All heavy atoms as a GROMACS GRO file, in nm:
protein
  524
    1MET      N    1  -0.734   0.678  -0.856
    1MET     CA    2  -0.762   0.705  -0.716
    1MET      C    3  -0.701   0.594  -0.634
    1MET      O    4  -0.708   0.478  -0.671
    1MET     CB    5  -0.914   0.710  -0.697
    1MET     CG    6  -0.959   0.740  -0.559
    1MET     SD    7  -0.909   0.907  -0.517
    1MET     CE    8  -0.943   0.908  -0.346
    2GLY      N    9  -0.640   0.628  -0.523
    2GLY     CA   10  -0.579   0.526  -0.440
    2GLY      C   11  -0.568   0.569  -0.296
    2GLY      O   12  -0.576   0.686  -0.263
    3VAL      N   13  -0.547   0.471  -0.211
    3VAL     CA   14  -0.527   0.493  -0.068
    3VAL      C   15  -0.415   0.402  -0.025
    3VAL      O   16  -0.410   0.285  -0.063
    3VAL     CB   17  -0.655   0.460   0.012
    3VAL    CG1   18  -0.630   0.477   0.160
    3VAL    CG2   19  -0.771   0.546  -0.033
    4GLY      N   20  -0.324   0.453   0.055
    4GLY     CA   21  -0.214   0.371   0.101
    4GLY      C   22  -0.165   0.412   0.238
    4GLY      O   23  -0.204   0.516   0.291
    5ILE      N   24  -0.080   0.329   0.292
    5ILE     CA   25  -0.017   0.359   0.421
    5ILE      C   26   0.130   0.322   0.414
    5ILE      O   27   0.171   0.237   0.334
    5ILE     CB   28  -0.083   0.282   0.538
    5ILE    CG1   29  -0.071   0.131   0.517
    5ILE    CG2   30  -0.227   0.322   0.558
    5ILE    CD1   31  -0.104   0.050   0.639
    6ILE      N   32   0.209   0.388   0.495
    6ILE     CA   33   0.347   0.350   0.518
    6ILE      C   34   0.355   0.320   0.667
    6ILE      O   35   0.327   0.408   0.750
    6ILE     CB   36   0.446   0.461   0.480
    6ILE    CG1   37   0.433   0.494   0.332
    6ILE    CG2   38   0.588   0.420   0.515
    6ILE    CD1   39   0.515   0.614   0.287
    7ALA      N   40   0.388   0.197   0.702
    7ALA     CA   41   0.394   0.158   0.842
    7ALA      C   42   0.516   0.068   0.863
    7ALA      O   43   0.560   0.000   0.770
    7ALA     CB   44   0.267   0.082   0.882
    8PRO      N   45   0.571   0.068   0.983
    8PRO     CA   46   0.687  -0.017   1.009
    8PRO      C   47   0.650  -0.166   1.005
    8PRO      O   48   0.542  -0.204   1.050
    8PRO     CB   49   0.733   0.023   1.149
    8PRO     CG   50   0.624   0.104   1.209
    8PRO     CD   51   0.534   0.149   1.099
    9ASN      N   52   0.741  -0.247   0.949
    9ASN     CA   53   0.722  -0.392   0.952
    9ASN      C   54   0.785  -0.447   1.079
    9ASN      O   55   0.823  -0.370   1.168
    9ASN     CB   56   0.778  -0.458   0.825
    9ASN     CG   57   0.928  -0.442   0.811
    9ASN    OD1   58   0.998  -0.400   0.904
    9ASN    ND2   59   0.980  -0.473   0.694
   10LYS      N   60   0.801  -0.578   1.089
   10LYS     CA   61   0.850  -0.638   1.215
   10LYS      C   62   0.994  -0.596   1.248
   10LYS      O   63   1.034  -0.599   1.362
   10LYS     CB   64   0.838  -0.790   1.209
   10LYS     CG   65   0.925  -0.856   1.105
   10LYS     CD   66   0.905  -1.005   1.105
   10LYS     CE   67   0.990  -1.069   0.996
   10LYS     NZ   68   0.970  -1.213   0.991
   11GLU      N   69   1.072  -0.552   1.146
   11GLU     CA   70   1.207  -0.503   1.170
   11GLU      C   71   1.211  -0.353   1.198
   11GLU      O   72   1.316  -0.296   1.217
   11GLU     CB   73   1.298  -0.535   1.051
   11GLU     CG   74   1.333  -0.681   1.034
   11GLU     CD   75   1.227  -0.756   0.952
   11GLU    OE1   76   1.158  -0.693   0.870
   11GLU    OE2   77   1.213  -0.878   0.973
   12GLY      N   78   1.094  -0.288   1.194
   12GLY     CA   79   1.086  -0.145   1.216
   12GLY      C   80   1.114  -0.062   1.091
   12GLY      O   81   1.118   0.060   1.096
   13LYS      N   82   1.129  -0.128   0.976
   13LYS     CA   83   1.155  -0.059   0.849
   13LYS      C   84   1.022  -0.016   0.786
   13LYS      O   85   0.927  -0.093   0.782
   13LYS     CB   86   1.230  -0.153   0.755
   13LYS     CG   87   1.271  -0.089   0.624
   13LYS     CD   88   1.351  -0.186   0.540
   13LYS     CE   89   1.386  -0.123   0.407
   13LYS     NZ   90   1.458  -0.216   0.321
   14ALA      N   91   1.017   0.108   0.735
   14ALA     CA   92   0.895   0.159   0.673
   14ALA      C   93   0.858   0.075   0.551
   14ALA      O   94   0.943   0.040   0.470
   14ALA     CB   95   0.914   0.304   0.632
   15LYS      N   96   0.730   0.039   0.539
   15LYS     CA   97   0.681  -0.043   0.428
   15LYS      C   98   0.555   0.020   0.371
   15LYS      O   99   0.463   0.053   0.445
   15LYS     CB  100   0.653  -0.185   0.477
   15LYS     CG  101   0.615  -0.279   0.366
   15LYS     CD  102   0.609  -0.422   0.413
   15LYS     CE  103   0.573  -0.512   0.298
   15LYS     NZ  104   0.569  -0.651   0.336
   16LEU      N  105   0.552   0.037   0.238
   16LEU     CA  106   0.438   0.095   0.170
   16LEU      C  107   0.338  -0.014   0.131
   16LEU      O  108   0.376  -0.121   0.085
   16LEU     CB  109   0.484   0.168   0.043
   16LEU     CG  110   0.375   0.217  -0.052
   16LEU    CD1  111   0.293   0.327   0.013
   16LEU    CD2  112   0.436   0.265  -0.182
   17HIS      N  113   0.210   0.017   0.150
   17HIS     CA  114   0.103  -0.071   0.102
   17HIS      C  115  -0.004   0.020   0.044
   17HIS      O  116  -0.051   0.111   0.111
   17HIS     CB  117   0.046  -0.155   0.215
   17HIS     CG  118  -0.051  -0.257   0.166
   17HIS    ND1  119  -0.012  -0.378   0.115
   17HIS    CD2  120  -0.186  -0.255   0.158
   17HIS    CE1  121  -0.119  -0.446   0.078
   17HIS    NE2  122  -0.226  -0.373   0.103
   18ILE      N  123  -0.042  -0.004  -0.083
   18ILE     CA  124  -0.137   0.085  -0.149
   18ILE      C  125  -0.240   0.005  -0.228
   18ILE      O  126  -0.208  -0.098  -0.286
   18ILE     CB  127  -0.064   0.185  -0.241
   18ILE    CG1  128  -0.162   0.286  -0.301
   18ILE    CG2  129   0.014   0.115  -0.349
   18ILE    CD1  130  -0.095   0.405  -0.368
   19HIS      N  131  -0.363   0.052  -0.223
   19HIS     CA  132  -0.471   0.000  -0.307
   19HIS      C  133  -0.518   0.116  -0.394
   19HIS      O  134  -0.533   0.227  -0.346
   19HIS     CB  135  -0.588  -0.051  -0.223
   19HIS     CG  136  -0.559  -0.181  -0.156
   19HIS    ND1  137  -0.652  -0.281  -0.151
   19HIS    CD2  138  -0.450  -0.229  -0.094
   19HIS    CE1  139  -0.600  -0.386  -0.086
   19HIS    NE2  140  -0.478  -0.355  -0.050
   20ALA      N  141  -0.542   0.088  -0.521
   20ALA     CA  142  -0.580   0.195  -0.613
   20ALA      C  143  -0.660   0.140  -0.730
   20ALA      O  144  -0.666   0.019  -0.750
   20ALA     CB  145  -0.456   0.266  -0.665
   21ALA      N  146  -0.718   0.231  -0.804
   21ALA     CA  147  -0.785   0.198  -0.929
   21ALA      C  148  -0.739   0.300  -1.032
   21ALA      O  149  -0.744   0.419  -1.009
   21ALA     CB  150  -0.936   0.204  -0.913
   22MET      N  151  -0.689   0.250  -1.145
   22MET     CA  152  -0.647   0.338  -1.254
   22MET      C  153  -0.670   0.266  -1.384
   22MET      O  154  -0.677   0.143  -1.389
   22MET     CB  155  -0.500   0.377  -1.237
   22MET     CG  156  -0.403   0.261  -1.227
   22MET     SD  157  -0.238   0.311  -1.185
   22MET     CE  158  -0.255   0.337  -1.010
   23GLY      N  159  -0.686   0.343  -1.489
   23GLY     CA  160  -0.713   0.278  -1.616
   23GLY      C  161  -0.685   0.367  -1.735
   23GLY      O  162  -0.664   0.487  -1.723
   24ARG      N  163  -0.687   0.303  -1.852
   24ARG     CA  164  -0.665   0.371  -1.979
   24ARG      C  165  -0.715   0.281  -2.091
   24ARG      O  166  -0.693   0.160  -2.089
   24ARG     CB  167  -0.517   0.400  -1.997
   24ARG     CG  168  -0.483   0.465  -2.129
   24ARG     CD  169  -0.336   0.502  -2.135
   24ARG     NE  170  -0.308   0.563  -2.262
   24ARG     CZ  171  -0.215   0.520  -2.345
   24ARG    NH1  172  -0.140   0.417  -2.313
   24ARG    NH2  173  -0.195   0.581  -2.459
   25ALA      N  174  -0.780   0.339  -2.188
   25ALA     CA  175  -0.823   0.268  -2.309
   25ALA      C  176  -0.904   0.142  -2.278
   25ALA      O  177  -0.884   0.038  -2.338
   25ALA     CB  178  -0.702   0.233  -2.395
   26GLY      N  179  -0.996   0.152  -2.182
   26GLY     CA  180  -1.084   0.041  -2.151
   26GLY      C  181  -1.025  -0.067  -2.063
   26GLY      O  182  -1.088  -0.169  -2.038
   27ARG      N  183  -0.902  -0.048  -2.015
   27ARG     CA  184  -0.838  -0.145  -1.926
   27ARG      C  185  -0.816  -0.080  -1.790
   27ARG      O  186  -0.780   0.036  -1.782
   27ARG     CB  187  -0.704  -0.190  -1.983
   27ARG     CG  188  -0.719  -0.264  -2.115
   27ARG     CD  189  -0.586  -0.305  -2.175
   27ARG     NE  190  -0.513  -0.386  -2.079
   27ARG     CZ  191  -0.380  -0.399  -2.082
   27ARG    NH1  192  -0.309  -0.338  -2.172
   27ARG    NH2  193  -0.319  -0.476  -1.993
   28THR      N  194  -0.838  -0.156  -1.683
   28THR     CA  195  -0.815  -0.102  -1.550
   28THR      C  196  -0.728  -0.196  -1.468
   28THR      O  197  -0.722  -0.317  -1.492
   28THR     CB  198  -0.947  -0.081  -1.473
   28THR    OG1  199  -1.012  -0.207  -1.456
   28THR    CG2  200  -1.038   0.017  -1.543
   29LEU      N  201  -0.662  -0.137  -1.371
   29LEU     CA  202  -0.587  -0.210  -1.270
   29LEU      C  203  -0.644  -0.164  -1.137
   29LEU      O  204  -0.647  -0.044  -1.109
   29LEU     CB  205  -0.438  -0.176  -1.279
   29LEU     CG  206  -0.346  -0.240  -1.176
   29LEU    CD1  207  -0.349  -0.392  -1.188
   29LEU    CD2  208  -0.204  -0.190  -1.196
   30THR      N  209  -0.696  -0.257  -1.060
   30THR     CA  210  -0.763  -0.221  -0.935
   30THR      C  211  -0.719  -0.317  -0.825
   30THR      O  212  -0.709  -0.436  -0.846
   30THR     CB  213  -0.916  -0.231  -0.951
   30THR    OG1  214  -0.956  -0.150  -1.060
   30THR    CG2  215  -0.988  -0.186  -0.826
   31GLY      N  216  -0.694  -0.260  -0.708
   31GLY     CA  217  -0.661  -0.343  -0.592
   31GLY      C  218  -0.524  -0.312  -0.538
   31GLY      O  219  -0.476  -0.200  -0.545
   32CYS      N  220  -0.459  -0.413  -0.484
   32CYS     CA  221  -0.326  -0.400  -0.426
   32CYS      C  222  -0.223  -0.390  -0.538
   32CYS      O  223  -0.207  -0.482  -0.616
   32CYS     CB  224  -0.298  -0.521  -0.337
   32CYS     SG  225  -0.137  -0.513  -0.259
   33LEU      N  226  -0.157  -0.276  -0.546
   33LEU     CA  227  -0.059  -0.256  -0.653
   33LEU      C  228   0.076  -0.313  -0.610
   33LEU      O  229   0.135  -0.270  -0.514
   33LEU     CB  230  -0.046  -0.107  -0.685
   33LEU     CG  231  -0.178  -0.038  -0.721
   33LEU    CD1  232  -0.151   0.107  -0.756
   33LEU    CD2  233  -0.247  -0.109  -0.836
   34ARG      N  234   0.123  -0.407  -0.684
   34ARG     CA  235   0.249  -0.475  -0.655
   34ARG      C  236   0.352  -0.443  -0.763
   34ARG      O  237   0.321  -0.382  -0.864
   34ARG     CB  238   0.227  -0.627  -0.651
   34ARG     CG  239   0.124  -0.671  -0.551
   34ARG     CD  240   0.188  -0.720  -0.429
   34ARG     NE  241   0.087  -0.767  -0.337
   34ARG     CZ  242   0.111  -0.787  -0.211
   34ARG    NH1  243   0.229  -0.764  -0.163
   34ARG    NH2  244   0.015  -0.829  -0.132
   35TYR      N  245   0.474  -0.491  -0.744
   35TYR     CA  246   0.581  -0.472  -0.842
   35TYR      C  247   0.533  -0.514  -0.980
   35TYR      O  248   0.466  -0.615  -0.996
   35TYR     CB  249   0.703  -0.556  -0.803
   35TYR     CG  250   0.814  -0.548  -0.906
   35TYR    CD1  251   0.894  -0.436  -0.912
   35TYR    CD2  252   0.834  -0.650  -0.996
   35TYR    CE1  253   0.994  -0.427  -1.006
   35TYR    CE2  254   0.934  -0.643  -1.091
   35TYR     CZ  255   1.014  -0.530  -1.096
   35TYR     OH  256   1.112  -0.522  -1.190
   36GLY      N  257   0.566  -0.434  -1.079
   36GLY     CA  258   0.527  -0.465  -1.216
   36GLY      C  259   0.406  -0.387  -1.263
   36GLY      O  260   0.376  -0.386  -1.381
   37ALA      N  261   0.334  -0.321  -1.172
   37ALA     CA  262   0.219  -0.240  -1.213
   37ALA      C  263   0.270  -0.120  -1.291
   37ALA      O  264   0.372  -0.062  -1.258
   37ALA     CB  265   0.140  -0.194  -1.091
   38LYS      N  266   0.199  -0.085  -1.397
   38LYS     CA  267   0.241   0.027  -1.481
   38LYS      C  268   0.135   0.136  -1.477
   38LYS      O  269   0.016   0.109  -1.482
   38LYS     CB  270   0.263  -0.019  -1.624
   38LYS     CG  271   0.378  -0.117  -1.633
   38LYS     CD  272   0.398  -0.165  -1.773
   38LYS     CE  273   0.514  -0.265  -1.774
   38LYS     NZ  274   0.536  -0.323  -1.903
   39THR      N  275   0.180   0.259  -1.469
   39THR     CA  276   0.092   0.375  -1.470
   39THR      C  277   0.118   0.453  -1.596
   39THR      O  278   0.232   0.475  -1.634
   39THR     CB  279   0.121   0.465  -1.348
   39THR    OG1  280   0.108   0.388  -1.230
   39THR    CG2  281   0.027   0.582  -1.342
   40TRP      N  282   0.012   0.496  -1.663
   40TRP     CA  283   0.026   0.573  -1.785
   40TRP      C  284   0.053   0.719  -1.752
   40TRP      O  285  -0.024   0.783  -1.681
   40TRP     CB  286  -0.100   0.562  -1.870
   40TRP     CG  287  -0.093   0.643  -1.995
   40TRP    CD1  288  -0.010   0.622  -2.101
   40TRP    CD2  289  -0.170   0.757  -2.027
   40TRP    NE1  290  -0.031   0.715  -2.198
   40TRP    CE2  291  -0.132   0.801  -2.153
   40TRP    CE3  292  -0.271   0.826  -1.961
   40TRP    CZ2  293  -0.186   0.910  -2.216
   40TRP    CZ3  294  -0.326   0.936  -2.025
   40TRP    CH2  295  -0.284   0.975  -2.150
   41LEU      N  296   0.164   0.772  -1.798
   41LEU     CA  297   0.203   0.911  -1.791
   41LEU      C  298   0.233   0.962  -1.650
   41LEU      O  299   0.346   0.998  -1.623
   41LEU     CB  300   0.097   1.001  -1.858
   41LEU     CG  301   0.135   1.147  -1.877
   41LEU    CD1  302   0.260   1.160  -1.964
   41LEU    CD2  303   0.020   1.225  -1.938
   42VAL      N  304   0.136   0.964  -1.560
   42VAL     CA  305   0.156   1.026  -1.429
   42VAL      C  306   0.091   0.942  -1.321
   42VAL      O  307  -0.020   0.895  -1.336
   42VAL     CB  308   0.094   1.168  -1.424
   42VAL    CG1  309   0.106   1.227  -1.285
   42VAL    CG2  310   0.161   1.259  -1.525
   43GLY      N  311   0.159   0.924  -1.211
   43GLY     CA  312   0.100   0.868  -1.090
   43GLY      C  313   0.115   0.973  -0.981
   43GLY      O  314   0.227   1.008  -0.946
   44GLU      N  315   0.007   1.027  -0.931
   44GLU     CA  316   0.012   1.131  -0.829
   44GLU      C  317  -0.012   1.069  -0.693
   44GLU      O  318  -0.097   0.982  -0.678
   44GLU     CB  319  -0.092   1.238  -0.857
   44GLU     CG  320  -0.064   1.314  -0.985
   44GLU     CD  321  -0.160   1.429  -1.006
   44GLU    OE1  322  -0.210   1.484  -0.906
   44GLU    OE2  323  -0.184   1.462  -1.122
   45VAL      N  324   0.062   1.115  -0.593
   45VAL     CA  325   0.056   1.058  -0.459
   45VAL      C  326   0.041   1.169  -0.356
   45VAL      O  327   0.110   1.270  -0.364
   45VAL     CB  328   0.184   0.977  -0.429
   45VAL    CG1  329   0.182   0.924  -0.287
   45VAL    CG2  330   0.203   0.866  -0.529
   46ILE      N  331  -0.048   1.148  -0.261
   46ILE     CA  332  -0.060   1.235  -0.144
   46ILE      C  333  -0.036   1.146  -0.022
   46ILE      O  334  -0.102   1.044  -0.006
   46ILE     CB  335  -0.199   1.300  -0.134
   46ILE    CG1  336  -0.224   1.388  -0.257
   46ILE    CG2  337  -0.211   1.381  -0.005
   46ILE    CD1  338  -0.365   1.440  -0.267
   47ILE      N  339   0.059   1.183   0.060
   47ILE     CA  340   0.094   1.102   0.178
   47ILE      C  341   0.061   1.182   0.304
   47ILE      O  342   0.102   1.297   0.318
   47ILE     CB  343   0.243   1.066   0.178
   47ILE    CG1  344   0.275   0.980   0.055
   47ILE    CG2  345   0.280   0.993   0.306
   47ILE    CD1  346   0.422   0.950   0.037
   48TYR      N  347  -0.015   1.120   0.394
   48TYR     CA  348  -0.044   1.178   0.523
   48TYR      C  349   0.032   1.099   0.629
   48TYR      O  350   0.029   0.977   0.629
   48TYR     CB  351  -0.194   1.168   0.556
   48TYR     CG  352  -0.280   1.256   0.471
   48TYR    CD1  353  -0.341   1.207   0.357
   48TYR    CD2  354  -0.302   1.389   0.506
   48TYR    CE1  355  -0.421   1.287   0.278
   48TYR    CE2  356  -0.382   1.470   0.427
   48TYR     CZ  357  -0.441   1.420   0.314
   48TYR     OH  358  -0.518   1.498   0.236
   49GLU      N  359   0.096   1.170   0.721
   49GLU     CA  360   0.166   1.103   0.830
   49GLU      C  361   0.079   1.110   0.955
   49GLU      O  362   0.036   1.218   0.996
   49GLU     CB  363   0.300   1.169   0.858
   49GLU     CG  364   0.375   1.102   0.971
   49GLU     CD  365   0.511   1.164   0.999
   49GLU    OE1  366   0.540   1.270   0.941
   49GLU    OE2  367   0.585   1.108   1.078
   50ILE      N  368   0.051   0.994   1.014
   50ILE     CA  369  -0.024   0.987   1.138
   50ILE      C  370   0.075   0.950   1.246
   50ILE      O  371   0.135   0.842   1.243
   50ILE     CB  372  -0.138   0.884   1.129
   50ILE    CG1  373  -0.233   0.921   1.015
   50ILE    CG2  374  -0.211   0.875   1.263
   50ILE    CD1  375  -0.337   0.816   0.984
   51THR      N  376   0.095   1.039   1.340
   51THR     CA  377   0.193   1.016   1.445
   51THR      C  378   0.124   0.974   1.575
   51THR      O  379   0.003   0.986   1.589
   51THR     CB  380   0.276   1.142   1.470
   51THR    OG1  381   0.190   1.249   1.510
   51THR    CG2  382   0.353   1.184   1.344
   52GLY      N  383   0.202   0.922   1.667
   52GLY     CA  384   0.150   0.886   1.797
   52GLY      C  385   0.074   0.754   1.798
   52GLY      O  386  -0.013   0.733   1.882
   53THR      N  387   0.103   0.664   1.706
   53THR     CA  388   0.036   0.535   1.702
   53THR      C  389   0.139   0.423   1.719
   53THR      O  390   0.257   0.442   1.690
   53THR     CB  391  -0.042   0.514   1.572
   53THR    OG1  392  -0.107   0.388   1.577
   53THR    CG2  393   0.046   0.521   1.451
   54THR      N  394   0.094   0.309   1.764
   54THR     CA  395   0.183   0.194   1.778
   54THR      C  396   0.160   0.091   1.667
   54THR      O  397   0.210  -0.020   1.674
   54THR     CB  398   0.160   0.125   1.914
   54THR    OG1  399   0.023   0.083   1.922
   54THR    CG2  400   0.192   0.218   2.029
   55ALA      N  401   0.084   0.129   1.564
   55ALA     CA  402   0.051   0.037   1.455
   55ALA      C  403   0.177  -0.011   1.383
   55ALA      O  404   0.271   0.065   1.361
   55ALA     CB  405  -0.042   0.106   1.355
   56LYS      N  406   0.178  -0.140   1.349
   56LYS     CA  407   0.288  -0.202   1.274
   56LYS      C  408   0.230  -0.305   1.179
   56LYS      O  409   0.125  -0.362   1.204
   56LYS     CB  410   0.387  -0.272   1.368
   56LYS     CG  411   0.464  -0.178   1.454
   56LYS     CD  412   0.569  -0.253   1.532
   56LYS     CE  413   0.648  -0.151   1.614
   56LYS     NZ  414   0.754  -0.213   1.689
   57ARG      N  415   0.302  -0.331   1.069
   57ARG     CA  416   0.263  -0.436   0.975
   57ARG      C  417   0.338  -0.562   1.019
   57ARG      O  418   0.460  -0.567   1.014
   57ARG     CB  419   0.298  -0.397   0.832
   57ARG     CG  420   0.220  -0.274   0.788
   57ARG     CD  421   0.233  -0.247   0.642
   57ARG     NE  422   0.172  -0.351   0.561
   57ARG     CZ  423   0.042  -0.364   0.537
   57ARG    NH1  424  -0.043  -0.280   0.590
   57ARG    NH2  425  -0.004  -0.459   0.461
   58MET      N  426   0.264  -0.665   1.058
   58MET     CA  427   0.322  -0.788   1.111
   58MET      C  428   0.280  -0.907   1.025
   58MET      O  429   0.171  -0.908   0.969
   58MET     CB  430   0.276  -0.809   1.256
   58MET     CG  431   0.314  -0.695   1.349
   58MET     SD  432   0.492  -0.672   1.364
   58MET     CE  433   0.535  -0.816   1.458
   59PRO      N  434   0.367  -1.009   1.014
   59PRO     CA  435   0.333  -1.127   0.934
   59PRO      C  436   0.210  -1.199   0.988
   59PRO      O  437   0.194  -1.214   1.109
   59PRO     CB  438   0.456  -1.217   0.950
   59PRO     CG  439   0.565  -1.129   1.001
   59PRO     CD  440   0.499  -1.018   1.074
   60ASP      N  441   0.121  -1.239   0.898
   60ASP     CA  442   0.002  -1.314   0.933
   60ASP      C  443   0.016  -1.454   0.872
   60ASP      O  444   0.019  -1.468   0.749
   60ASP     CB  445  -0.123  -1.244   0.879
   60ASP     CG  446  -0.249  -1.322   0.908
   60ASP    OD1  447  -0.287  -1.332   1.026
   60ASP    OD2  448  -0.310  -1.374   0.812
   61LYS      N  449   0.028  -1.555   0.957
   61LYS     CA  450   0.049  -1.693   0.907
   61LYS      C  451  -0.065  -1.743   0.821
   61LYS      O  452  -0.043  -1.813   0.722
   61LYS     CB  453   0.070  -1.786   1.026
   61LYS     CG  454   0.200  -1.763   1.098
   61LYS     CD  455   0.217  -1.857   1.214
   61LYS     CE  456   0.344  -1.825   1.289
   61LYS     NZ  457   0.363  -1.912   1.406
   62ALA      N  458  -0.188  -1.707   0.854
   62ALA     CA  459  -0.304  -1.758   0.780
   62ALA      C  460  -0.308  -1.707   0.636
   62ALA      O  461  -0.338  -1.781   0.543
   62ALA     CB  462  -0.433  -1.724   0.852
   63SER      N  463  -0.278  -1.578   0.616
   63SER     CA  464  -0.289  -1.520   0.481
   63SER      C  465  -0.156  -1.512   0.407
   63SER      O  466  -0.153  -1.502   0.286
   63SER     CB  467  -0.349  -1.379   0.490
   63SER     OG  468  -0.257  -1.291   0.554
   64GLY      N  469  -0.046  -1.508   0.482
   64GLY     CA  470   0.085  -1.491   0.421
   64GLY      C  471   0.120  -1.345   0.395
   64GLY      O  472   0.225  -1.315   0.341
   65PHE      N  473   0.032  -1.253   0.433
   65PHE     CA  474   0.054  -1.110   0.414
   65PHE      C  475   0.103  -1.046   0.543
   65PHE      O  476   0.082  -1.099   0.652
   65PHE     CB  477  -0.074  -1.040   0.370
   65PHE     CG  478  -0.123  -1.080   0.234
   65PHE    CD1  479  -0.235  -1.160   0.221
   65PHE    CD2  480  -0.057  -1.040   0.120
   65PHE    CE1  481  -0.282  -1.198   0.097
   65PHE    CE2  482  -0.102  -1.077  -0.006
   65PHE     CZ  483  -0.215  -1.157  -0.017
   66ASP      N  484   0.163  -0.929   0.531
   66ASP     CA  485   0.194  -0.847   0.647
   66ASP      C  486   0.072  -0.759   0.672
   66ASP      O  487   0.039  -0.672   0.590
   66ASP     CB  488   0.316  -0.759   0.623
   66ASP     CG  489   0.446  -0.839   0.618
   66ASP    OD1  490   0.447  -0.952   0.669
   66ASP    OD2  491   0.545  -0.787   0.565
   67LEU      N  492   0.001  -0.781   0.783
   67LEU     CA  493  -0.124  -0.710   0.813
   67LEU      C  494  -0.101  -0.608   0.924
   67LEU      O  495  -0.014  -0.625   1.010
   67LEU     CB  496  -0.234  -0.808   0.855
   67LEU     CG  497  -0.269  -0.916   0.752
   67LEU    CD1  498  -0.378  -1.007   0.807
   67LEU    CD2  499  -0.311  -0.854   0.620
   68MET      N  500  -0.184  -0.502   0.922
   68MET     CA  501  -0.173  -0.396   1.021
   68MET      C  502  -0.222  -0.445   1.157
   68MET      O  503  -0.329  -0.505   1.168
   68MET     CB  504  -0.256  -0.276   0.978
   68MET     CG  505  -0.248  -0.157   1.071
   68MET     SD  506  -0.084  -0.086   1.078
   68MET     CE  507  -0.069  -0.020   0.914
   69GLU      N  508  -0.141  -0.421   1.259
   69GLU     CA  509  -0.179  -0.452   1.397
   69GLU      C  510  -0.157  -0.329   1.481
   69GLU      O  511  -0.062  -0.256   1.463
   69GLU     CB  512  -0.094  -0.567   1.453
   69GLU     CG  513  -0.126  -0.701   1.391
   69GLU     CD  514  -0.052  -0.814   1.458
   69GLU    OE1  515   0.009  -0.794   1.565
   69GLU    OE2  516  -0.054  -0.925   1.402
   70MET      N  517  -0.249  -0.306   1.574
   70MET     CA  518  -0.238  -0.190   1.664
   70MET      C  519  -0.184  -0.235   1.796
   70MET      O  520  -0.204  -0.339   1.843
   70MET     CB  521  -0.374  -0.125   1.685
   70MET     CG  522  -0.436  -0.080   1.556
   70MET     SD  523  -0.353   0.058   1.488
   70MET     CE  524  -0.476   0.181   1.504
   0.00000   0.00000   0.00000
């Protein structure tokens, strides 16, 4: 199960951010899925587009992450 968004970053380029929980054989991967995460057999995705918003992912100096700003 997972939830994610695709939002423009500071350059206006679409950027994916997803949090999910998946597991197999007593092992789980939960949270922010980054490069290197492996999915067993199938990863299914449903994407919803929300239009008419000014939301963007912008750099946050305190955390070092690109956070959603409206």
